[in-house]
C-alpha positions in Angstrom: -4.2 22.6 -18.0 -3.1 19.6 -15.4 -2.1 18.6 -12.7 1.4 18.0 -12.8 1.4 15.6 -9.3 -1.9 14.6 -8.6 -1.2 12.5 -6.4 0.1 15.3 -3.4 -3.9 15.5 -3.1 -3.2 12.1 -0.7 -0.3 13.1 0.6 0.0 13.8 4.3 2.3 16.2 5.7 4.7 14.8 7.5 4.1 14.4 11.3 0.9 16.2 10.7 -2.7 13.5 11.6 -5.0 13.4 9.6 -8.4 14.0 11.0 -10.2 10.7 9.2 -13.3 11.3 10.5 -13.7 14.1 7.5 -12.2 12.3 5.1 -15.4 12.7 2.4 -15.1 8.4 1.4 -17.2 8.5 -2.4 -15.0 12.0 -3.5 -13.8 11.9 -6.9 -11.2 15.0 -6.8 -9.1 15.0 -9.3 -10.0 11.9 -11.2 -10.3 12.5 -15.6 -14.0 11.7 -15.3 -17.2 9.6 -13.8 -16.5 6.0 -13.4 -16.2 5.4 -16.8 -13.6 7.8 -18.3 -11.5 7.0 -15.3 -11.6 3.4 -15.8 -10.4 3.4 -19.4 -7.8 6.2 -17.9 -6.6 3.5 -15.5 -6.4 1.0 -18.0 -4.3 3.6 -20.3 -2.0 3.8 -17.2 -0.9 0.5 -17.2 1.4 0.2 -19.8 3.3 2.9 -18.4 3.2 1.4 -15.7 4.0 -2.3 -17.0 7.3 -0.1 -18.5 8.8 1.6 -15.6 8.6 -2.0 -14.1 10.2 -3.5 -16.3 13.5 -0.8 -16.1 13.3 -1.5 -12.2 13.3 -5.4 -13.0 16.1 -4.9 -15.8 18.3 -2.2 -13.3 18.5 -4.5 -10.9 19.5 -1.8 -8.1 17.0 -0.7 -6.2 13.4 -1.6 -5.0 9.6 -0.2 -5.1 7.8 -1.2 -1.6 3.5 -0.4 -1.1 2.5 -0.6 1.9 -0.8 -1.7 1.8 -3.3 -0.7 5.5 -7.1 -0.1 5.7 -10.2 -1.5 8.3 -11.1 -4.9 6.7 -13.0 -3.8 3.2 -11.6 -1.2 2.6 -10.3 -2.5 -0.8 -6.5 -4.1 -0.7 -7.8 -6.9 -2.4 -8.6 -5.5 -4.9 -5.9 -2.9 -5.1 -3.5 -5.7 -5.6 -5.4 -7.7 -8.3 -6.4 -4.5 -10.9 -4.1 -1.7 -10.5 -0.8 -4.9 -10.4 -3.0 -6.6 -13.7 -0.1 -6.2 -16.6 2.8 -6.0 -14.0 5.6 -8.8 -14.9 5.2 -11.2 -11.8 8.9 -11.7 -12.1 9.8 -8.0 -10.6 6.6 -8.7 -8.2 5.5 -10.0 -4.9 3.4 -10.1 -2.5 2.7 -10.9 0.4 0.1 -11.0 3.1 0.4 -10.7 6.7 -2.0 -12.6 9.3 -2.2 -13.5 13.1 2.1 -14.1 13.4 2.8 -17.9 13.7 4.3 -19.7 17.3 8.0 -19.2 14.6 7.0 -14.8 14.2 6.0 -14.6 17.5 9.6 -16.3 18.8 11.2 -13.3 17.1 10.8 -9.9 17.6 8.0 -8.2 15.6 9.3 -6.9 12.6 11.8 -10.4 12.1 9.1 -11.4 9.2 8.6 -8.5 7.6 12.4 -8.0 7.1 12.8 -11.3 5.6 10.2 -11.1 2.6 10.8 -6.5 1.8 11.0 -6.4 -1.9 15.4 -7.5 -3.3 16.5 -4.9 -5.5 14.4 -5.0 -8.9 11.1 -6.1 -7.2 8.3 -4.0 -6.4 7.4 -5.3 -3.5 3.6 -5.3 -2.1 2.6 -5.6 1.8 -1.2 -6.0 1.8 -1.8 -5.0 5.6 2.1 -5.0 7.3 4.2 -4.3 10.2 1.6 -2.0 10.9 -0.5 -4.3 12.3 1.9 -4.3 15.3 0.8 -0.7 16.3 -2.9 -1.2 15.5 -4.4 -4.7 16.6 -1.8 -5.1 19.7 -3.3 -1.9 20.6 -6.6 -1.8 20.1 -7.4 -5.6 21.0 -5.1 -4.8 24.8 -2.6 -6.8 22.9 0.5 -5.6 25.0 1.2 -2.7 27.5 0.9 1.1 26.3 4.3 1.5 27.0 5.9 -1.5 24.8 3.5 -0.5 22.1 4.7 2.9 21.7 7.8 2.0 21.5 7.1 0.4 17.9 7.0 3.8 16.6 10.7 4.4 17.3 11.4 1.2 15.6 9.4 1.1 12.8 10.8 4.9 11.7 14.2 3.3 12.3 13.3 0.2 10.7 12.3 1.7 7.2 15.5 4.4 7.9 17.2 1.3 6.8 14.9 0.1 4.4 15.2 3.3 2.0 18.8 3.9 2.8 19.4 0.8 1.3 18.2 1.4 -1.9 13.8 1.1 -1.1 11.8 3.1 -2.0 8.4 3.4 0.1 5.0 4.6 -0.9 2.3 4.5 1.7 -1.6 4.1 1.9 -3.8 4.0 4.0 -7.6 3.3 2.3 -10.6 5.0 4.2 -13.6 3.3 3.8 -16.9 4.7 5.6 -18.7 2.0 8.4 -21.7 2.0 5.9 -19.8 1.0 2.9 -18.3 -1.7 4.7 -21.4 -2.6 5.6 -23.2 -2.9 2.5 -19.4 -4.9 1.0 -19.8 -7.3 4.3 -23.2 -8.7 3.4 -22.0 -9.0 -0.1 -20.0 -11.8 1.4 -22.2 -13.3 3.2 -25.2 -13.6 0.0 -22.4 -15.1 -1.7 -21.6 -18.3 -1.8 -18.2 -17.7 -3.8 -17.0 -14.4 -0.9 -17.9 -16.5 2.0 -14.4 -17.3 2.2 -13.5 -13.7 3.0 -15.9 -13.5 5.2 -15.2 -14.0 9.2 -16.9 -13.1 12.5 -14.3 -11.6 13.9 -14.4 -8.8 11.1 -17.9 -8.0 13.0 -16.1 -7.8 16.1 -13.7 -4.9 14.6 -16.6 -3.3 12.9 -17.8 -2.6 16.8 -14.3 -0.5 18.0 -14.2 1.7 14.4 -13.6 4.8 16.9 -10.8 2.9 18.4 -9.6 1.9 15.1 -9.8 5.4 13.6 -8.3 7.4 16.1 -5.2 3.9 15.7 -4.7 5.0 12.0 -4.5 8.3 12.4 -2.0 7.9 15.7 -0.3 6.0 13.7 0.3 8.1 10.5 1.4 10.9 12.4 3.7 9.2 14.1 5.2 7.0 11.7 5.2 9.6 8.1 8.6 10.8 7.1 10.0 12.8 4.8 11.4 10.0 3.3 8.5 7.2 3.7 4.9 9.7 4.2 1.2 9.0 4.4 -1.7 9.1 2.3 -4.6 8.8 2.6 -7.1 8.0 0.1 -10.9 7.6 -0.5 -12.0 3.7 -1.1 -16.1 3.8 -1.5 -15.5 3.9 -4.6 -13.4 1.4 -5.9 -12.7 2.9 -9.1 -11.7 5.9 -7.8 -9.5 3.7 -4.8 -7.7 1.8 -8.6 -6.9 5.4 -9.7 -5.8 6.9 -7.5 -3.3 4.0 -6.5 -2.4 3.7 -9.5 -1.4 7.2 -10.5 0.6 7.9 -6.8 3.0 4.9 -7.6 3.5 6.0 -11.4 4.3 9.1 -9.8 6.8 7.9 -7.4 9.0 5.4 -10.3 8.4 7.9 -12.5 10.6 10.3 -9.4 12.9 7.4 -9.3 13.6 7.0 -13.5 14.1 3.6 -13.6 17.0 3.0 -16.8 18.1 -0.1 -18.4 21.9 -1.0 -17.6 24.1 -0.7 -20.9 25.0 -3.5 -21.8 28.1 -5.6 -20.7 30.6 -6.2 -23.5 31.1 -4.4 -26.1 28.2 -5.3 -28.8 28.6 -3.0 -31.5 31.2 -6.0 -33.6 28.1 -8.6 -33.1 26.6 -10.4 -36.2 24.5 -13.4 -36.5 24.6 -15.2 -39.4 
């Protein structure tokens, strides 16, 4: 029997703290088959994703925000490129959050985030997000503990506001193994066309692997809510990571069930000569 909601296997129940060290990062649970069959299934789902996005765009009443988090080389860029390759670019926005600019530092930490959330009718993708402000600042010691801990509540309130205004939020943490990350880093160093993606700061963060894992676990426990839960997706196998992400997105859009709007006027008597 086909699982009616396969995305539930990656869902973290609100308030629960996941054990990320126990995640089988090479898992293929629920996949339609091996790499070839699963990639074929993912390609077949592209048409449904396009149709649902087109309806959301036409309806122009609600929005969907996908938040992607994960350590360097966990595959956030790959998800954006592969999962959304068949959608209408008019209805999709992608925002990557890097080190804050001087202007952004002159405002509250959510200022730069709120101004780029998706408008009604759009799917917005955050490649990293406001969650960097409870991860990097914590592990790198950029602010005292009471300050970054207070941000958990602020983030919950912020996301509650977005949901209340019609934005559905999907949050996915991609979990990559230390060994797989090292292999991907080596490939970036060896390939001149990928070297631009590598920075020595990636290695500094790698040295604090356990600290970042602990920060991610607490972040998920503190900010996962019934209206805005987290999903933890194994990411060593790129084809499985993409299929899982697309599965979660499609389940969410099906539940939203966007509809094409009715014509703005009576067209029953209209003829075109």
